[in-house]
C-alpha positions as CSV (number, residue, x, y, z in Angstrom):
1,M,0.0,-0.1,0.0
2,P,1.4,3.4,-0.8
3,E,2.4,5.3,2.3
4,L,2.9,9.0,2.9
5,P,6.0,9.4,0.7
6,E,4.4,7.6,-2.3
7,V,1.4,9.6,-1.9
8,E,3.1,12.8,-1.7
9,T,5.0,11.8,-4.8
10,V,1.7,11.0,-6.6
11,R,0.2,14.3,-5.5
12,R,3.2,16.3,-6.9
13,T,2.8,14.3,-10.1
14,L,-0.9,15.0,-10.3
15,V,-0.3,18.8,-9.9
16,S,1.9,18.8,-12.9
17,W,-0.7,17.1,-14.8
18,S,-4.1,18.5,-13.9
19,K,-3.7,21.7,-12.0
20,N,-6.0,24.3,-13.6
21,R,-7.5,21.8,-15.8
22,V,-11.4,21.5,-16.3
23,I,-13.1,18.4,-16.1
24,K,-15.1,18.0,-19.1
25,D,-16.4,14.6,-18.7
26,V,-16.2,11.4,-16.6
27,I,-16.4,7.9,-17.9
28,I,-16.8,5.2,-15.0
29,H,-15.5,1.7,-15.7
30,Y,-16.2,0.2,-12.4
31,N,-18.9,1.3,-10.1
32,N,-17.7,0.3,-6.8
33,V,-15.0,3.1,-6.5
34,L,-17.3,5.6,-5.4
35,E,-18.5,6.0,-1.9
36,D,-22.0,7.7,-0.8
37,I,-22.8,8.9,-4.0
38,T,-24.1,7.4,-7.5
39,F,-22.1,7.8,-10.7
40,D,-24.9,10.1,-12.1
41,E,-24.7,12.3,-9.2
42,F,-20.9,12.2,-9.1
43,K,-20.8,13.1,-12.8
44,T,-23.4,15.9,-12.6
45,K,-21.5,17.6,-9.8
46,I,-17.8,17.5,-11.1
47,V,-18.3,18.1,-14.8
48,G,-17.4,21.6,-15.5
49,Q,-15.4,22.2,-12.2
50,R,-11.7,23.3,-12.4
51,I,-9.1,21.3,-10.5
52,N,-7.4,24.3,-8.6
53,D,-5.0,22.1,-6.7
54,I,-4.3,18.8,-5.3
55,S,-3.8,18.5,-1.7
56,R,-2.9,15.4,0.8
57,M,-3.8,14.5,4.3
58,G,-2.1,11.3,5.4
59,K,-2.5,8.8,2.7
60,Y,-5.4,10.6,1.2
61,L,-5.3,12.6,-2.0
62,I,-7.7,15.5,-2.2
63,F,-8.6,17.3,-5.5
64,I,-9.6,20.8,-4.8
65,L,-12.3,21.7,-7.3
66,D,-14.4,24.9,-7.6
67,E,-17.2,23.8,-5.2
68,N,-16.2,20.3,-4.1
69,A,-13.2,18.2,-2.8
70,L,-12.7,14.8,-4.4
71,I,-11.2,12.6,-1.8
72,S,-9.2,9.7,-3.3
73,H,-7.6,6.9,-1.3
74,L,-5.3,4.6,-3.5
75,R,-5.5,1.7,-1.0
76,M,-3.3,-1.5,-2.2
77,E,-2.5,-0.6,-5.9
78,G,-4.4,2.3,-7.1
79,K,-2.5,4.7,-9.4
80,Y,-3.1,7.5,-11.9
81,F,-2.1,7.7,-15.6
82,Y,-2.2,10.8,-17.7
83,L,-2.5,10.4,-21.5
84,D,-2.5,13.3,-24.2
85,T,-5.0,11.1,-26.3
86,L,-6.7,7.7,-25.9
87,N,-4.6,6.4,-28.5
88,D,-1.8,6.3,-26.1
89,E,-3.7,3.9,-23.9
90,D,-2.0,0.5,-23.8
91,E,-3.7,-2.9,-23.0
92,Y,-2.3,-2.6,-19.3
93,I,-4.2,0.5,-18.6
94,K,-7.4,-0.4,-20.5
95,K,-7.6,-3.8,-18.5
96,H,-7.7,-2.2,-15.0
97,K,-8.9,1.4,-15.5
98,I,-11.6,2.5,-13.2
99,I,-12.4,6.1,-14.0
100,T,-11.2,8.2,-16.9
101,F,-11.5,12.0,-16.3
102,V,-11.7,13.8,-19.6
103,L,-9.9,17.1,-19.1
104,D,-9.9,20.1,-21.3
105,K,-6.5,19.0,-22.3
106,G,-5.7,15.2,-21.8
107,Y,-7.2,12.3,-20.1
108,L,-6.6,11.6,-16.3
109,I,-7.2,8.0,-15.6
110,Y,-7.5,6.2,-12.3
111,H,-6.3,2.6,-12.6
112,D,-6.5,-0.1,-9.9
113,V,-5.5,-3.8,-10.4
114,R,-7.0,-4.8,-7.0
115,K,-10.0,-2.4,-7.4
116,F,-9.7,-1.5,-3.5
117,G,-9.4,2.2,-4.0
118,K,-12.2,4.6,-2.9
119,M,-13.3,8.1,-4.1
120,K,-15.9,10.4,-2.6
121,L,-17.0,13.9,-2.9
122,S,-17.3,16.6,0.0
123,L,-18.0,20.3,0.0
124,K,-14.6,22.0,-0.7
125,D,-14.8,24.3,2.5
126,N,-15.2,21.6,5.0
127,Y,-13.7,18.4,3.4
128,A,-11.3,18.0,6.5
129,S,-14.4,17.1,8.5
130,D,-15.4,14.2,6.3
131,K,-15.6,10.9,8.3
132,S,-12.7,9.5,6.5
133,L,-10.3,12.4,7.3
134,A,-11.5,13.5,10.5
135,K,-10.4,10.5,12.3
136,L,-6.8,10.9,11.1
137,G,-4.1,11.7,13.7
138,K,-1.5,14.4,13.0
139,E,1.4,13.5,10.7
140,P,4.9,13.2,12.1
141,F,5.8,16.7,10.6
142,D,2.9,18.3,12.9
143,I,2.8,16.3,16.1
144,N,5.0,16.8,19.3
145,A,6.3,14.3,21.7
146,L,3.8,15.0,24.5
147,Q,0.8,14.6,21.9
148,L,2.2,11.3,20.7
149,Y,3.1,10.2,24.2
150,N,-0.6,11.0,25.4
151,R,-1.9,8.9,22.5
152,L,0.4,6.0,23.3
153,H,0.7,5.6,27.1
154,N,-2.8,4.1,27.7
155,L,-2.5,1.6,24.8
156,N,-1.7,-2.1,25.4
157,K,-0.8,-2.8,22.0
158,C,2.7,-3.2,20.5
159,I,4.4,0.1,19.4
160,K,4.4,-1.1,15.8
161,Q,0.6,-1.8,15.8
162,C,0.1,1.6,17.3
163,L,2.2,3.5,14.7
164,L,0.4,1.6,11.9
165,D,-3.0,3.0,13.3
166,Q,-3.7,6.3,11.3
167,S,-5.7,7.8,14.2
168,V,-2.6,7.7,16.3
169,M,-0.2,9.3,13.8
170,A,-1.0,9.6,10.2
171,G,1.2,8.6,7.2
172,L,3.3,5.5,8.2
173,G,2.6,2.1,6.9
174,N,4.5,-1.3,7.3
175,I,7.5,-0.3,5.3
176,Y,8.4,3.0,7.3
177,V,7.2,2.0,10.6
178,D,10.0,-0.8,10.3
179,E,12.6,1.7,9.3
180,V,11.5,4.4,11.8
181,L,11.6,1.9,14.7
182,F,15.1,0.6,13.5
183,D,16.4,4.1,13.3
184,A,14.9,5.0,16.8
185,C,16.4,1.7,18.3
186,I,12.8,0.7,19.4
187,L,11.8,-2.9,19.3
188,P,8.5,-3.3,17.4
189,T,7.1,-5.5,20.0
190,R,7.6,-3.0,22.9
191,K,4.2,-2.0,24.5
192,A,3.4,1.5,23.4
193,R,2.4,2.4,27.0
194,G,6.0,1.7,28.0
195,V,7.4,4.1,25.4
196,S,8.6,7.3,27.3
197,Q,8.0,10.8,26.1
198,E,11.8,11.2,25.2
199,E,11.4,8.1,23.0
200,C,8.3,9.5,21.4
201,Q,10.5,12.6,20.3
202,I,13.0,10.2,18.9
203,I,10.2,8.4,17.0
204,I,9.1,11.7,15.5
205,D,12.6,12.7,14.6
206,S,13.2,9.5,12.9
207,S,9.9,9.7,11.1
208,I,10.6,13.1,9.7
209,K,14.2,12.1,8.6
210,I,13.1,8.9,7.0
211,L,9.9,10.5,5.3
212,N,11.7,13.5,4.1
213,R,14.3,11.3,2.3
214,A,11.8,8.9,0.9
215,I,9.9,11.9,-0.5
216,E,13.2,13.2,-2.1
217,L,13.7,9.7,-3.7
218,K,10.0,9.7,-4.8
219,G,9.0,6.6,-2.5
220,S,9.8,2.9,-2.3
221,T,8.9,0.8,-5.2
222,I,8.7,-2.9,-3.6
223,A,6.4,-4.4,-6.2
224,T,3.5,-2.3,-7.7
225,Y,4.0,1.3,-6.7
226,H,4.8,3.5,-9.6
227,F,4.2,7.2,-10.4
228,N,4.4,9.5,-13.4
229,N,3.1,6.8,-15.9
230,N,5.1,4.0,-14.3
231,E,8.2,5.6,-13.2
232,S,9.8,3.7,-10.0
233,G,10.8,5.3,-6.8
234,G,14.3,4.8,-5.1
235,F,14.1,4.9,-1.4
236,Q,13.8,1.0,-1.5
237,N,17.7,1.1,-2.2
238,E,18.1,2.8,1.2
239,H,16.0,0.5,3.3
240,K,17.9,-0.6,6.5
241,V,15.7,-3.5,7.8
242,Y,12.5,-3.8,5.5
243,G,13.0,-6.7,3.3
244,K,16.6,-7.5,4.6
245,K,15.9,-10.8,6.6
246,G,19.3,-12.5,6.9
247,C,21.3,-9.5,5.9
248,N,23.9,-7.9,8.3
249,C,22.5,-4.9,10.3
250,V,24.3,-1.8,9.3
251,R,24.9,-0.7,12.8
252,C,26.0,-3.9,14.4
253,G,26.6,-6.6,12.0
254,V,24.0,-8.9,13.6
255,K,21.6,-10.5,11.1
256,I,18.3,-8.8,10.4
257,E,15.3,-11.0,11.6
258,K,11.8,-11.1,10.6
259,M,8.6,-11.7,12.6
260,V,4.9,-11.2,12.4
261,V,3.4,-8.2,14.6
262,G,-0.5,-7.7,14.3
263,G,-0.5,-9.9,11.3
264,R,2.1,-7.9,9.5
265,G,5.6,-9.0,8.5
266,T,8.0,-7.1,10.6
267,Y,11.8,-6.7,10.1
268,Y,14.3,-5.8,13.0
269,C,17.5,-6.0,14.6
270,H,17.2,-7.9,18.0
271,N,20.6,-6.5,19.2
272,C,20.1,-2.7,18.3
273,Q,16.4,-2.4,19.1
274,K,15.3,-2.6,22.7
């Protein structure tokens, strides 16, 4: 699933493709992508509106239109393509396209092999209060150590499970939680309630450092994440623990191990992380 760096990279790509473009038509190829609205209502509302900007909250993309905000979550394998003409559309795009937005110049296509992605419309002026977004915690860039500590210290779950919970802190997924906890020298199975306020600051600092570097390298391409019409990210080449089972720890030389935490494959160094 795309995490904050990947979604931010997609957001920046979408800005370059579609900012200030007018939606002239919408063609739907798979009905279940829309939430709380029929396709006819969706089309009636957004056709004729301009895409004034694309914002992001956590892992959600928000297209800021004239009157509405279009909230898009990529889920497992959602991605966007931009084509100058539909003659440029290859068989891979055709097979898995979900919605085609006909712009006043070009075509913006939402594509999803797994068909788990979702879209919904909100009013532009209060989209942050939408139920999908209102439950999000602050991102590492915006939260402080006391706020994170207050969210964690009554929780009886492992710290990894809590950091995956988007209501605790938004933006981190399986890859980046492993990388952050390794950088912070915190064992993924530590109880969240046992993490000190000082350690919360270390988690925030590690998160900011790693997310900024991942954004700089346009995310991690492990399997299916791509942007800019199938360009790959580069941060996977700098992973310290994720996917590194059996490799030597870059800090101490001990072999990286893998376990399951909360149903998620988890990579760690038992010597460095406590």
